[in-house]
N, C-alpha and C positions, 0 to 999 in steps of 0.2 A: 377551294371546295369543289369546283366542277371537276377538277382533275381526280380528286379523291373518288368522287362518285363514278368516274368512268373507269378507274382502276378497280373499284369494287365490283362494278358490273362485269368487266372482263373477267374477274376471278370466279364470280358465279357462272358465268358462261362456260369458263374451263372446266370447273368442276362438274357441271352437268354434262357436258360433252364427254369428259373422260368416263364418266360413269355409263353413258350411252354405249360407249365403245365396249366397256367391260361387259355389259348387259348382252351385246351382240355377239361377243366371242365366247363369253362364259355360257350363254344360254345353249349355244351349240354344244359345248361340252357336257353340259348337265343332262342333256338329251342323249348323249352317248355313254353316260355313266353305267348303264346296264350291261354295256359290252365288257366291261372290265370288272363285273361282279361274279362272285362264286358262291353258291348255295350248297355245295357239297359238304355234308358234315364232316367227312373225314378230313377234310383241308382245315377245319377249325382247331383240331387237336395238335398239341405240340409234337415235334419230331421225336421226343423221347417216349411218348405213350407207346405201350407194347402194341395196340392195334395197328398203329401207323407203321411201326418197324415190321409187323407181320405182313401187312398189305403191301409194302415196299417189296419184300421178299416173294409175295405172291405174284407180283407183276413179271418176274422172271420167268414164270412158268407159261406166261402168255406173250411175252415181248411186248406187252402194250397193258396199259391200264385198262380194267375191265369194268363196264357199267352193265350190270344185269337188267335184262329186259323180260318181263314175264307176259307171254301173250296167252291169254285165257280165251279158248274156244269152247263154247257150250254148244252141245248136240250130240246125240247118240250116233249120228252118221258119221261126224268127225272122229269120234272115239274108234269106230270101225275102220275108217279109212287110215288111221294112224297105226292099225295093226294091233289094237288092244283087245279085239273080240274074237271069238272062234267063227268058224263058218257058220253057226246057228245065230251068231249076234249076241251070244252070252257074254257079258263083261267079265274080264278078268281071268279068261280061260286061254292064256297064252298069247302067242304072237311075238313080233319083234318089239323093243323097247321104244320104238317110234323115233330113233335117231335119224334114220333114212328119210322118214317122212319130214322131219323138222328141217333137215338140210335142203330137201326138195322145195319146201315151203319158202325158205330163204331166198332161193333163186326165182321164185315166181312172184313174191311180193315186192312192190315197188315202194320205195322210201326216198323221198326228196330226190326224184329223177333218177334213181339207181336201184338196182337189186338190193334187197335188204343184206344179201350175203356179202356186198361190199363193204359194209359198215361193221362187220364183226371182226373182233379181235382175232389174231392168228394164233393158232393152237388151242382154240376155245370151241370145240365142236358144240352144236346146239343138242340140247336134250328135250325129250317129250315125256310127260308123265300122264298116265291115264288116271281119271277120276276114279275113286275107290267105288262109287255106284254107277260108273259108265256113262256119266252124264257129260262128258266132254274131255278135253285134253289141255294140259298146262304145257306150253312151249317155252323153254328157257334159252335165250339168246344172250351171248357175251358181247356186247357193243365195245368198239375201240374207243375209249374214253376221250383220247386225244382228238381223233377224227369227228366225233359227234359234237365236241366242245369247242372246237375251232371256228372263230368268227369269220363269216364270209363277207363278200363284197357288200352285202346288203345290211351289214352291221348284226346280223343275227346268227346265232348257233343253229346248226342243222337238227339238233336233237328234237326240238319242238315239231318241226314238219315231218321228221321221221315218225314219231309217235302219232301225230295227226294222220298221216298217210295209212299207217297201219289200222288205225280205228275206222278209217273209212273204207279200205279196201278188203280187209281180211276176211270179212263175211261173204263177199263175192267169190273170192278165190277158194275158199274152203268150205263153203256151204254151211258154215256154223250159224246157228239161230242167234246167237249174241256173241259180241266180241268185246274184250277188255284188255287194255295195256296197263299192267301195273309193275311192281317191282321198283327198284330204285330208279331206273330210267322212266318209268311212268309217273312216278311221285315227283321227280325232278322237272319233269315237263310241265306238270300241272302246278307247281310251285312257281316256275318260271313265269307261267301265265298268270298267276295270281299277282306276282309282283310286277308284272307288265303295266298294272295300273298306276303305279307309282308316279310315273311321268305325266300321266293324264288325269285320270280320275281323282286320285288323292289330291293332287296339286289344285285343280279346279274347285273340289269341296273346300278344302282349306282356305283358299282365297276368298270363295264366296262367303264362307262364314265369317271370316275376319271382316270382309267388307260390310257386311250386314250389321256386326257389332260396331264397327267404327261409325257407321252412319247413325246408329242410335246414339252413341257416345258424343259424337261431334256436332250431329245436327247440321252437318255441312256437306256440300257437295264435292268441293275439290280437295279439301284436307284429306279425307280417307284415301283418295286416290293417291295423293303425294306420299302418304305413309306406306301404302301397300307397294307402290313403285319403288320406294327405298328398300322395303323388305325383299322384293323380288331380284333387285339389282345385287343386294347382298348374297341373295341365295345363288345367282349367277356366278360371282366371284368365288364363292365356297366350291361351287360345282367344278369350276375351272381348275382350281388348285387340287381337289381331291381326285379328279379325273386323271390330271398329269401324273400325280403320285402313284395312283393305282395303276396306271398304263405302264409305268416304269417300274413297278413291282414292289415300290417302297411301302405302299399301305394294301391290306387286304380288306376288300370292301364286299359285302354281301348285300342281299336285298333288304335285309332289316335295318342295317345301317344307313343305306341309301334312303330308305323311306323316312327314317327319324331325323336324317340331315335336314330334309325339307321342313319337316314340321318344326325342328329347333330352330332353324334360322328364321322362318316366317313369324314364329312366336316370339322368339327373343327380340328381334329387330322390331317388331311391333310395340313390345313392352317398353323397350328403350325409348321409341318414338313417342308414346304416351307420356312418358316422364318429361322428355324434353319440351313436347309441345304444351303440356299444362303448365310448366315454369315459364315458358316464353309467353304465353298469353298473361300470366301474372305480371311479368316484367313490361309488357307492352302497355299495361296500365299505369306504370310507374315511370316509364321513359318515353319521351316524345320520339326519339330516334329509334328505328327497329334495330339498327346496328348495336346501339348500346344495349337494347333489351336482349339481343341474341347473346351478346357477348357475356351479360350477366347470367343469362338462363344456362348457356353452355358451360360456364365456369363452376355453377353451382351443381349441375347434373352430372358433370364428367366423373366426378369422384364415386357417387353411388353406382353409376353405370359401368365404371371400370372395376369397382369392387364386386358388383353383380356378376359381371362377365368373368373376373378373376376367379370368383367362387365356383361358377360353373365349369370353367375350363380346368381348374385345379381337380375338382371332383372328377371330371371326364378323363383327365390324363392319369387318374390313379388306376384307370383300366388297363393301363399299360403293364400292370403287375400281374394281369390275368394270364393264366396259362392256355386259355382258349384264344385262338387267333381271331374268332368272330367278335368277342367282347374287347380285345386288345386293339384290334382295327377300329372299332366304334369310338375309343377314346380320341385319338387324333382326329378322326373325321368329324365328330362333334365340336372339338376344340376349334377346329379350322372354321366350321360354321359360325360359332359364336364370335370368332375374331372378325369374320366377314360382316356379322350382323352389327357390331359396335361401330366398324369402320363406316358402313353405309349409313347408320342412323345418327352418327355424329358428324358426317361430312356432307353427304348427298342431301339429307332431309333440312338441314340448316340452310343450304343453298336455295332450296325450293322455298322454304318459308320465308327467306328473305326477299323474295319476289314482291312482297307487299302484304299489308294487312288483309287485302281482299281474299286471300286464301282461306280466311276464317268465314267468309261470307255463308250464311247471312248473319251469323253472331260475331260480327267484327268487334274486337276489343279496342277501345279508345283511350288515349292518354288522359289520365285524372290527375288534377293538381295535388290532390291529398290521397296518394295511393294507400297509405297505411291505415287511415281511418276507413277508407273503402274496403279495404282488405278485411279489417277486423269485423266491420259490419257483415260482410259476406260471410266470413268465418263464423259468425256468431249466431247463424241461422241455417235451416236445412237439415237434412237427415244426420249427416255425419256430426254436426254440432251436437245433436241430440244423443247420438250414440257416445259421443267423446264425455258429455256431460254425465251420462249413465255410468260409464267406466269409472270417471273421476270420482263419482259419489260412492261407489260401492268396490273399490279395486280388489280387496282382500276376498270378498264373498265371490266375486266373479272368477278370479283365477283358481281359486280351490274348486268351484263348481265345474268349470271348464275341464280342469285336470282330471278330475274324477270322471267325468264323461269319457274323456279321450282314453284313459287308462282302462275304463270299462270295455272299450271297443277293441283295445289291444288283447283282451281275453282270447279272443278267436284266433290270434295269429298262429297258434300251433297246429290248427286245423287247415292251414294253407298248404295244399298238395303241389309239391314242386319236385316230385321225383321223375319227372320226364313223361312223355306221351309216345305212342307208337305213331307210325307214319301216317295211319289211317286217321288219327285224331288231329292232325296238324290242320285240316281244312275245316272251316265252318259251313261251307256249302258243299253240295252233292258233286263229287268229281269222279270221273271214270276209274282213275287209279285206286280210289278206296273201294269202290264197288266191286272192282276185280280182285283186290286183296280179300274182301268178304267172301267171295266165291272160292277162292284158294282156301281159306280158312275153313270152310264148309265142306268141300269136296275132296281135298288134297291133304297130304302129309305136309304141312306148311314148312316143317323143318328141313325137308329135303329139298325145297326150293332155295332156301338160304341157309345154308349149313355153317356152323361153327368151323373156321379153318385153322388147322394147327400146322405150321411149318416146323419140321423137325429133322435132325440129320438122319440120314438113310439108315445107318446102323441102329439107331434107337427106335425106328418107326414101330416095329412089331411090337416091342416092349410098351411103348407109348399107347398104341391102340389097344392092348390088353388092359392097361390100367384105365384108359377112358371107358372102356365097355362096363366097368364096374361102378362108374359114377351115377348117383341117382339123377333122374331126369334125362339120361341119354338112352335114346331109342337104337341108334345104329352108327357104327364107326366104319369107315371104309380108308384103306391105305391105298394112295394114289399109286400109279405105275410109272408116271413121269418123274425122272430125276434131273435136278439141276443144282450145279455146285454142291453136289453132296448131300442135297435136301430133297425131302419129298413132302407131299401134302397129306395129311390125314383129316378127312372130313368128318364131322361130328353132327348128327341129326338129333336135335333135342325132341323129346315128346312134346305133343301138341299142348299139354296142360302144364308144361314145366315152366317155372319162373326163369326168365332169361338171365337175369342178373345172378342168381344163385348157380345156375348151370355153368355160365361163363367162369364165374369165380372157382368153382369146383374142378372145371376143366383145365384151368391154369394151374391150380395146385397140384393136380395129378400129373400133368405134363411136366411141370417144373421139377417135381419129385423124380422123375425119370432123368430128365437133363435140363440143365439150366439154359441150354441153347434153343429150347423150344419157345415158339412164338405164337401165341394165340390172337387170331384176326377174325375178319368178317363183319358184316354189319352189326350183328348183335354185340360183339366187343367193342366196336367203335362207340355205340350208344352207351355202354356202360362205362367206357373211359370218360366220355364227355360229361355224364353225370358225376362221377367222382371228382373230375377237375373242377367243375362248377361248384361244387360243395366246398372244396379247398379255397377257390377263388372268393367265395363269400365270407369265409373266416378271415381271409387276409386283407381284403379290399376295404371291408366296411369300417374297421377301426382307422385304417390310413385316411379314408375320406373325412371321418369326423375330425381327426387331427388336423388335417390341411385346411378345411373350412374354419375351424377354430382360430388357427394362426391368422388366416385372412381377416376374419372379423375383429380379432385383437388389434391388428395392425390398422384397420379401418376406423374402428371407434375408439382406439387408444384407451381400451378398458378391458378388464378381465371379467368382471361380474357380468355385464351386459352381453359379450360373446358366449359365455357358458349358458346363460338363460336361453338365448337365440338357439343354440345348438341343442339343448336339452328339450326345448319345445318343438323343434323340427323333428327330432327323433320320436318323440311320443306322437306327433301328428303322423309320421310315417307308420308306425305301429298301429294306429287306429285305421289308416287306409288300407294296410294289409289285412286287418282283422275284418273290416267291412268287405273287402274284395273277397276273402275267404268264405264269408257267409253268402255272399251274391253268386260267386262261382259254384259253390257246392250245393247250394239249396234253391237258388232261383234259375240260374243258367244251365246247371248240371253240366258243368265241364268236366271232362275226364281226368283232368289234372293240369300241370303246367310245365313248361320247359324249366329247367333249373336256373336258367339265367334271368327269368322273369323277376323275382325278388331282388336280385342284385342290380339289375338295371333300374328297376323301379326305386330302389333306395338311392342310387346315385342321382337319378333325375329329380327326385322329390327333395332330397337333402340340398342338392346344389341349387335347384330352381326354387324350391319352397322358402328357403332362407331369404331369397332376394327381395321378397315383399317386406319382410322384417327389416332388411338392409335399407330399403327406400324409407320405411318409417323411421328408423333409428338414426340414420343419417341426418333427416331432417329434424328429429328430436334433439339431437346433440346440438345442432345450429340453433334451435329456439330455447334449449335449456340455458345457454349461455346468456340470453337476452331475458327470459322470462322465469327461470328457475326450474327446478326438477318437476314439479308438479304440473304447472301451467305450460311449461314447455313441451311435455309429452302430449298433454291434452290439445294443444294448438297443432303439433304436428299430426295428430290423428284427423284432425277437423280438415286441414288443407291438404293432406293426401289420401283421405279415405276414398274419395271418388276416383282418382286416377289409379290408384293401387288396385282397386276392385275391378276396374275396367281391364288393367293388365292381366289380373288373374283370370278373367273371364275369358280374355282373348287366348291366353296361353292353354287353359283348360279345352277350350273349344278346339285349338289346332290339333292337340294331341288326341282328343276325342274322334277327329277326323281319321285316325289310323284305323278306325273300326270298319272303314269302308272296304278295306282289304280283307276278303274272306279267309283269314287266318289266324288260327287260335292265339298265337304268340302276339300278334298286333292287336287283336281285341282285349287281351289282358293288359298289355302295356297301357293302352288307351284308357281302359277303366281306372287302372291304378293311378296313373299320372294326373289324369283329368280330375278324378274325385279328390286326390290329395292335394292338388293345387288349389281347387275350391275351399278345401278344408283350411289350408294355410292361409289363404286370402281373406276368407269370411270369419273364420273363428280365431286362428292363432294370431294373426296380424291384427284383426280387429278388437278382440277381447283379451286373450291370454296375455300377449307380449306387453301392450300398454297398461293393462292392469298391474302386471308384475313390476313394471317400471315405476309406476305411480306409487305402489305399495312401499317399495324399497327406497324410493325417493333418491336422494343424492348417492346413496350407497350403489345404485345401479351403474354409476359411472367411476366407480373406484378402480384403479388408482389415479385417474386422471385428475386434472386441476378443476374440472367441473365440480367433482364430489368435494374437493377442499373448500372451493369458493362458497358453496351453498350450504354446507353442512353446519356451519357455525350460527347461521342466521336464518329466520323466516324469510319467506319470500315477500317482497315489497310490492310487487306488480299486483293489480287487481286480477280477480279471476275473470277468464276469457269467456266463460260460461255462464 
């Protein structure tokens, strides 16, 4: 016996030390994850997209990838110094186009310890545009994307420092009254700064919220720390694997997937831990040995935990079908996170719990000689006993009423706006790049700063330009003089009030009508291709996710009726969540719209995560139905799992809600949809709809498993537990 105790002690020590090593190494990798992320929207599209092909051809004209930077200088003196005013100071009266002024300014401005000119792409001369009302100058620089995106010895890309230096120094150098840095470079820098909070603020807020909830749930000092420690170790393991894969080019990781990884691992690991801890506490009252109690708890929890994780992993891996690299990368990143969460919560946490019953202090569970009686007495009182009795008494009325309410909320789904947003609408806080874009829109021909770019064979260029001049919404067409590999660039400036999607589509139709070799690119084309691709993804991935989740549930519950009910309930719940989100976004928060990936990711997370709570309920119900019968079995399962599942749902909702600390529209919308949807699933679908349906259908719920056959021919013999 003594040797057994020593071996067990050494095993616990080995597991804990191994996880400490994983946390040490993985924590460093997690901190470096931002170094291998990409937030460039053009890298999200498949190589088959026309805008991607066009932008690859455009790089031939500059010998480098170009990242446009818009330097907005406000002030009449700057306008005059750039040569846009006559000797009397009247705006728009001649003078050079400002190219010489822009080049001289690039040599004078310091950016990350070097002249700005050293960061410019070769063959990309700067351009200066005077404001229509003489209020300032817009200087357009083409940065060498490879240079400004290269990670330095400090682990940071120089782009952020370059933009910060220009914002700080340009006013002194030029005498401008106000300076703004906008355009793709300015927006990329501000987005990078917003995502910089992932490693710090987001993680701290998430852990603090979860710790507070766990303290309330457990009313213990040590147990919440052990649960959080397990979750953080799981996140470290996931961070290490994702970093290595991203660094080797196997995965595409962006700021969105990086933030969601942290939330997903912390939330999932905590949920699995709550389930295991609750069952372990039950077993400690039935077994004198903590090892026997853990063995029983682990065996009964591993199936629902594995099924829950399998459902989420399967749903996330369906994103591999996406044509958007950002979505496709999130699939394996999230799946890796879930696997790490399962490993941590089923190895490290049990080892910590086996240190002794004292970890539950001050509510230490003690061994009871008559555990079944004590368990029934405990289950027959309290909030969840009353809820279970209510559902058992009126099952049909409850599921019909709940279904009608959820379907009513689904009516608002068509009003959910997911047609994409402008770069300026990405941020929820005031940022300089947005302010600069507002100045450009007000005082300059915005299309001239960011034209639609058509790459066409040289021999067809004039005919293409002639066709494009007749396209509605096109203000100006310019044929480039630089020729590379038998191709030239035709720049198309859309009118300020033209619809970008319509203009890009019409330009493509006109250009392809002249030559099928024409390629239409530029930022506007990238956005349109992204929207189109996201819409296709939505139509393809949603049915696949539903099919995969249904198969996992059939395998778990060994039934057909119950899985169909769970999937149907989860879909209706998702529709209700999107309907409520549409009402809140449109009429309360006044959001301008949503990224087209929002409803897709919201669906994947809510279907995969939302069905988890029904899995936890129904796996326990299946266990109890075999003992108590279809009616009392479901009722008892709801009683004993109600508290822990509700706690798990609140934890997961709180972790996703923490995404809203990042000042980005996409994150705020995902945070609301998933947090609200998880609470809806936890408090309404799992607590009322699913058990009411199961009780009303009785033994038919478990068809065609043996449970339905064993109980269908006879009435339940056991007394009601309520």
